[in-house]
C-alpha positions as CSV (number, residue, x, y, z in Angstrom):
1,M,9.2,-22.3,12.9
2,I,10.0,-18.7,14.1
3,D,13.6,-18.7,12.5
4,G,13.7,-16.4,9.5
5,F,14.1,-13.0,8.0
6,Y,11.7,-10.3,9.2
7,S,11.1,-6.7,8.2
8,I,10.2,-4.2,11.0
9,Y,8.4,-0.9,10.6
10,Y,8.1,1.7,13.3
11,T,6.7,5.1,13.8
12,G,7.5,7.9,16.2
13,S,6.7,11.6,16.8
14,T,9.2,12.7,14.1
15,G,8.7,10.0,11.4
16,V,8.9,6.4,10.4
17,G,11.6,3.9,9.9
18,M,12.3,0.3,8.9
19,G,14.8,-2.4,9.3
20,M,15.5,-6.1,8.9
21,L,15.9,-8.8,11.6
22,I,17.2,-12.3,11.3
23,L,16.0,-14.8,14.0
24,R,17.9,-18.0,14.2
25,D,18.4,-20.5,17.0
26,G,17.4,-18.1,19.7
27,Q,19.6,-15.2,18.4
28,I,18.5,-11.9,16.9
29,V,20.7,-9.8,14.6
30,G,19.7,-7.0,12.2
31,A,20.0,-3.5,10.9
32,D,17.9,-0.5,10.0
33,V,18.0,2.2,7.3
34,T,19.9,4.7,9.5
35,G,22.7,2.3,10.1
36,G,21.6,1.1,13.5
37,T,22.3,-2.5,14.4
38,Y,20.3,-4.9,16.5
39,E,21.5,-7.9,18.5
40,G,19.8,-10.0,21.1
41,S,18.1,-13.2,21.9
42,F,14.6,-14.7,21.9
43,R,12.6,-17.6,23.3
44,L,9.2,-19.1,22.8
45,D,7.1,-19.6,25.9
46,K,4.6,-22.3,25.1
47,S,2.8,-21.9,28.4
48,S,1.9,-18.2,27.7
49,E,2.0,-18.7,23.9
50,Q,4.3,-15.7,23.5
51,F,7.5,-14.8,21.8
52,E,9.8,-13.0,24.2
53,G,13.1,-11.4,23.6
54,E,15.8,-8.9,24.6
55,I,17.4,-6.6,22.0
56,E,20.2,-4.1,22.2
57,L,20.1,-1.3,19.6
58,H,23.5,0.2,18.6
59,V,22.9,3.8,17.2
60,P,25.6,5.5,15.1
61,A,26.7,9.0,15.9
62,N,24.6,11.9,14.6
63,V,21.5,9.8,13.8
64,P,18.1,11.3,14.7
65,M,15.6,8.9,16.3
66,V,11.9,8.7,15.3
67,T,11.1,9.2,19.0
68,G,12.3,12.8,18.7
69,A,15.4,12.2,20.7
70,P,18.1,14.5,19.2
71,P,21.2,13.1,17.4
72,Q,24.1,12.3,19.7
73,P,27.7,13.2,18.8
74,Q,28.9,9.7,19.9
75,P,27.5,6.3,19.1
76,Y,25.5,4.8,21.9
77,S,23.4,1.7,22.7
78,F,20.3,0.8,24.6
79,S,18.4,-2.3,25.4
80,F,14.7,-3.1,25.3
81,T,12.4,-6.1,25.6
82,I,9.8,-7.4,23.2
83,T,6.8,-9.6,23.8
84,V,4.5,-10.8,21.0
85,K,1.4,-13.0,21.5
86,L,1.5,-15.8,18.9
87,T,-1.5,-16.0,16.7
88,D,-0.6,-19.7,16.0
89,P,0.8,-21.1,19.2
90,D,2.1,-24.2,17.5
91,A,4.2,-22.1,15.1
92,G,7.9,-22.4,16.1
93,M,7.1,-24.7,19.0
94,T,8.7,-27.8,17.4
């Protein structure tokens, strides 16, 4: 079963960060230590044995990104996709 609570850790050119994601019934929600919030969806592709998803990150005003992008005076959002090869293809495929 893929549903559950997950911690995420990421690094960039200016530092590191962490957050928490909740995956449940094909939906993703979460937050990180800077106040950013995540929302999106996921699916399990049994034929490719991959976890695939789309996430939108909502960034508060004046928050620097670990990528080196400068803080913005207004909140903004951007979307990205994720693909993870499952190490146990039967996990979550029920």
